[in-house]
C-alpha beads as a LAMMPS data file, in Angstrom:
LAMMPS data file: protein, C-alpha beads

182 atoms
181 bonds

1 atom types
1 bond types

-500.0 500.0 xlo xhi
-500.0 500.0 ylo yhi
-500.0 500.0 zlo zhi

Masses

1 110.0

Atoms # bond

1 1 1 29.209 4.554 0.297
2 1 1 26.763 7.116 -1.065
3 1 1 27.451 6.170 -4.412
4 1 1 27.519 2.314 -4.363
5 1 1 24.329 2.339 -1.943
6 1 1 22.592 4.794 -5.042
7 1 1 23.737 2.099 -7.420
8 1 1 22.358 -0.775 -5.696
9 1 1 19.233 1.155 -4.814
10 1 1 18.763 1.887 -8.310
11 1 1 18.771 -1.992 -9.298
12 1 1 15.990 -2.534 -6.993
13 1 1 13.983 0.463 -9.307
14 1 1 11.283 -1.308 -11.611
15 1 1 11.127 -4.652 -9.660
16 1 1 8.344 -5.808 -7.992
17 1 1 8.469 -4.983 -3.853
18 1 1 6.995 -8.600 -2.928
19 1 1 7.681 -11.915 -4.166
20 1 1 5.594 -14.556 -5.183
21 1 1 3.569 -12.331 -8.177
22 1 1 -0.036 -10.567 -7.367
23 1 1 -0.890 -10.314 -3.885
24 1 1 -4.997 -11.189 -4.010
25 1 1 -7.418 -10.555 -1.570
26 1 1 -8.697 -13.399 1.154
27 1 1 -11.753 -12.584 0.687
28 1 1 -13.817 -11.233 -2.302
29 1 1 -15.571 -7.307 -1.613
30 1 1 -18.082 -7.540 0.666
31 1 1 -21.384 -6.134 2.018
32 1 1 -20.066 -6.417 5.497
33 1 1 -16.749 -5.075 5.006
34 1 1 -18.086 -1.978 3.193
35 1 1 -20.562 -1.081 6.272
36 1 1 -17.800 -1.242 8.294
37 1 1 -15.537 0.982 6.615
38 1 1 -18.667 3.720 5.976
39 1 1 -19.260 3.436 9.812
40 1 1 -15.362 3.560 11.009
41 1 1 -15.293 7.250 8.707
42 1 1 -18.888 8.516 8.976
43 1 1 -19.327 8.322 5.254
44 1 1 -23.442 7.899 4.621
45 1 1 -23.152 7.733 1.478
46 1 1 -26.242 5.333 0.632
47 1 1 -24.851 4.029 -2.407
48 1 1 -22.282 1.860 -0.114
49 1 1 -25.183 0.359 2.200
50 1 1 -28.802 0.846 0.605
51 1 1 -29.611 -1.366 -2.163
52 1 1 -32.202 0.657 -3.276
53 1 1 -30.587 3.769 -3.304
54 1 1 -27.774 2.381 -4.517
55 1 1 -30.071 0.482 -7.474
56 1 1 -31.228 3.829 -8.271
57 1 1 -27.858 5.349 -9.040
58 1 1 -25.365 5.257 -12.043
59 1 1 -23.944 2.458 -10.550
60 1 1 -27.001 0.443 -10.318
61 1 1 -26.361 -1.255 -7.310
62 1 1 -24.040 -1.394 -4.172
63 1 1 -20.063 -0.404 -4.592
64 1 1 -17.461 0.048 -2.163
65 1 1 -16.053 3.231 -1.138
66 1 1 -13.038 3.798 -3.500
67 1 1 -10.485 4.312 -1.117
68 1 1 -11.044 1.151 0.471
69 1 1 -8.954 -0.461 -2.502
70 1 1 -6.297 -1.392 -0.681
71 1 1 -7.800 -2.625 2.032
72 1 1 -8.974 -5.724 0.231
73 1 1 -5.199 -6.918 -0.394
74 1 1 -4.119 -6.102 3.099
75 1 1 -2.792 -8.911 5.236
76 1 1 -4.410 -10.587 7.845
77 1 1 -2.435 -9.289 11.199
78 1 1 -1.244 -11.302 13.400
79 1 1 -0.431 -10.226 16.714
80 1 1 1.359 -12.809 18.338
81 1 1 5.005 -11.936 17.760
82 1 1 4.830 -8.488 16.425
83 1 1 7.309 -6.955 18.523
84 1 1 9.584 -9.431 17.326
85 1 1 8.792 -7.957 13.822
86 1 1 9.729 -4.707 14.929
87 1 1 5.730 -3.884 15.348
88 1 1 5.035 -5.721 11.940
89 1 1 1.832 -6.962 11.417
90 1 1 2.644 -9.784 9.098
91 1 1 5.419 -12.169 8.922
92 1 1 7.329 -12.799 5.922
93 1 1 10.295 -11.021 4.437
94 1 1 9.664 -7.212 3.732
95 1 1 10.519 -5.001 0.496
96 1 1 14.133 -5.624 -0.307
97 1 1 14.667 -1.957 -0.557
98 1 1 13.414 -1.631 2.768
99 1 1 16.058 -4.005 3.900
100 1 1 19.073 -2.265 2.048
101 1 1 18.455 1.221 3.542
102 1 1 17.895 -0.632 7.296
103 1 1 21.190 -2.260 6.984
104 1 1 23.232 1.226 5.859
105 1 1 21.561 2.791 8.680
106 1 1 18.840 4.668 7.625
107 1 1 16.129 3.187 10.346
108 1 1 13.446 6.178 10.390
109 1 1 10.392 5.666 8.672
110 1 1 8.022 8.232 7.558
111 1 1 5.192 8.094 5.076
112 1 1 5.073 10.723 2.794
113 1 1 2.169 10.659 0.651
114 1 1 -0.227 8.826 -0.934
115 1 1 -2.128 9.158 -3.951
116 1 1 -5.001 6.962 -5.671
117 1 1 -6.318 6.953 -9.104
118 1 1 -9.503 5.287 -9.145
119 1 1 -10.666 3.469 -12.438
120 1 1 -13.679 2.004 -11.584
121 1 1 -15.774 1.478 -7.939
122 1 1 -15.467 -1.907 -7.025
123 1 1 -18.376 -4.307 -6.360
124 1 1 -19.869 -7.025 -4.175
125 1 1 -18.063 -10.260 -5.486
126 1 1 -15.375 -8.571 -6.897
127 1 1 -11.745 -9.860 -6.186
128 1 1 -9.027 -7.612 -6.018
129 1 1 -5.293 -8.761 -6.864
130 1 1 -2.125 -5.884 -6.414
131 1 1 1.157 -5.910 -7.784
132 1 1 3.455 -3.562 -6.379
133 1 1 6.485 -2.015 -8.075
134 1 1 9.492 0.044 -6.952
135 1 1 9.115 3.097 -8.832
136 1 1 11.665 5.445 -7.486
137 1 1 14.392 5.890 -4.682
138 1 1 15.738 9.252 -4.478
139 1 1 19.453 10.102 -4.296
140 1 1 20.294 11.027 -0.022
141 1 1 18.600 14.035 0.996
142 1 1 18.847 16.072 3.979
143 1 1 15.882 16.684 6.078
144 1 1 15.041 18.250 9.102
145 1 1 14.933 15.023 10.895
146 1 1 18.333 13.437 9.049
147 1 1 19.598 12.237 5.915
148 1 1 16.967 9.805 3.645
149 1 1 15.655 8.431 0.707
150 1 1 12.643 8.892 -0.720
151 1 1 11.006 5.546 -1.726
152 1 1 7.619 5.683 -4.222
153 1 1 6.028 2.222 -5.125
154 1 1 2.899 2.169 -7.183
155 1 1 0.650 -0.571 -6.629
156 1 1 -1.619 -1.866 -9.572
157 1 1 -5.119 -3.191 -8.668
158 1 1 -6.863 -5.717 -11.168
159 1 1 -10.249 -7.255 -10.753
160 1 1 -10.422 -11.354 -11.391
161 1 1 -10.850 -10.729 -15.468
162 1 1 -7.437 -9.089 -15.077
163 1 1 -8.655 -5.421 -15.555
164 1 1 -7.503 -2.006 -13.750
165 1 1 -9.570 -1.211 -11.267
166 1 1 -7.044 1.095 -9.644
167 1 1 -3.659 2.432 -8.807
168 1 1 -1.931 3.788 -5.606
169 1 1 1.149 5.852 -5.512
170 1 1 2.967 5.448 -2.216
171 1 1 6.033 7.440 -0.925
172 1 1 8.021 6.953 2.419
173 1 1 11.155 8.801 3.863
174 1 1 13.577 6.669 5.090
175 1 1 16.053 8.347 7.223
176 1 1 18.745 8.139 9.896
177 1 1 17.862 9.929 12.855
178 1 1 19.668 12.548 13.427
179 1 1 23.063 11.285 16.210
180 1 1 23.360 7.711 15.028
181 1 1 26.460 6.846 13.037
182 1 1 26.760 6.010 9.817

Bonds

1 1 1 2
2 1 2 3
3 1 3 4
4 1 4 5
5 1 5 6
6 1 6 7
7 1 7 8
8 1 8 9
9 1 9 10
10 1 10 11
11 1 11 12
12 1 12 13
13 1 13 14
14 1 14 15
15 1 15 16
16 1 16 17
17 1 17 18
18 1 18 19
19 1 19 20
20 1 20 21
21 1 21 22
22 1 22 23
23 1 23 24
24 1 24 25
25 1 25 26
26 1 26 27
27 1 27 28
28 1 28 29
29 1 29 30
30 1 30 31
31 1 31 32
32 1 32 33
33 1 33 34
34 1 34 35
35 1 35 36
36 1 36 37
37 1 37 38
38 1 38 39
39 1 39 40
40 1 40 41
41 1 41 42
42 1 42 43
43 1 43 44
44 1 44 45
45 1 45 46
46 1 46 47
47 1 47 48
48 1 48 49
49 1 49 50
50 1 50 51
51 1 51 52
52 1 52 53
53 1 53 54
54 1 54 55
55 1 55 56
56 1 56 57
57 1 57 58
58 1 58 59
59 1 59 60
60 1 60 61
61 1 61 62
62 1 62 63
63 1 63 64
64 1 64 65
65 1 65 66
66 1 66 67
67 1 67 68
68 1 68 69
69 1 69 70
70 1 70 71
71 1 71 72
72 1 72 73
73 1 73 74
74 1 74 75
75 1 75 76
76 1 76 77
77 1 77 78
78 1 78 79
79 1 79 80
80 1 80 81
81 1 81 82
82 1 82 83
83 1 83 84
84 1 84 85
85 1 85 86
86 1 86 87
87 1 87 88
88 1 88 89
89 1 89 90
90 1 90 91
91 1 91 92
92 1 92 93
93 1 93 94
94 1 94 95
95 1 95 96
96 1 96 97
97 1 97 98
98 1 98 99
99 1 99 100
100 1 100 101
101 1 101 102
102 1 102 103
103 1 103 104
104 1 104 105
105 1 105 106
106 1 106 107
107 1 107 108
108 1 108 109
109 1 109 110
110 1 110 111
111 1 111 112
112 1 112 113
113 1 113 114
114 1 114 115
115 1 115 116
116 1 116 117
117 1 117 118
118 1 118 119
119 1 119 120
120 1 120 121
121 1 121 122
122 1 122 123
123 1 123 124
124 1 124 125
125 1 125 126
126 1 126 127
127 1 127 128
128 1 128 129
129 1 129 130
130 1 130 131
131 1 131 132
132 1 132 133
133 1 133 134
134 1 134 135
135 1 135 136
136 1 136 137
137 1 137 138
138 1 138 139
139 1 139 140
140 1 140 141
141 1 141 142
142 1 142 143
143 1 143 144
144 1 144 145
145 1 145 146
146 1 146 147
147 1 147 148
148 1 148 149
149 1 149 150
150 1 150 151
151 1 151 152
152 1 152 153
153 1 153 154
154 1 154 155
155 1 155 156
156 1 156 157
157 1 157 158
158 1 158 159
159 1 159 160
160 1 160 161
161 1 161 162
162 1 162 163
163 1 163 164
164 1 164 165
165 1 165 166
166 1 166 167
167 1 167 168
168 1 168 169
169 1 169 170
170 1 170 171
171 1 171 172
172 1 172 173
173 1 173 174
174 1 174 175
175 1 175 176
176 1 176 177
177 1 177 178
178 1 178 179
179 1 179 180
180 1 180 181
181 1 181 182
């Protein structure tokens, strides 16, 4: 089963995680969300919230905190039915790689790490889109929490001119919790 599963997983590498092309942000980068983010993370850098200071900075205007990059393209959560969706805040099909591993008994999910590459800071009014590609799936590994596969995907974020503004590499472990049969 492992060889067949590995072959099926490798067929997904290099393909889009989502159907329908890039995920376009529902809203443009805006001052209100920047302010809320800055307050939530207690990041008081004035280039995020003070127009006068931002105007005198290297940016010349208000910019968004760089790690907000993924925030702009996140789907609006739908609370109704969340339990029935296994805790997913959104409706619709998930990534095929996740479904394949879930079906094979690798039902546990553990976020491993996330890395950002910021090409440029976002400015108020920018509209961001993200395209996510499955970069790799590891062969089965034995971990302390059970056997599993490390999944890595890369989201490339662009503005309305199709200029790349950043990338996010995200890695999770999909594992079969010990005690479950194969």
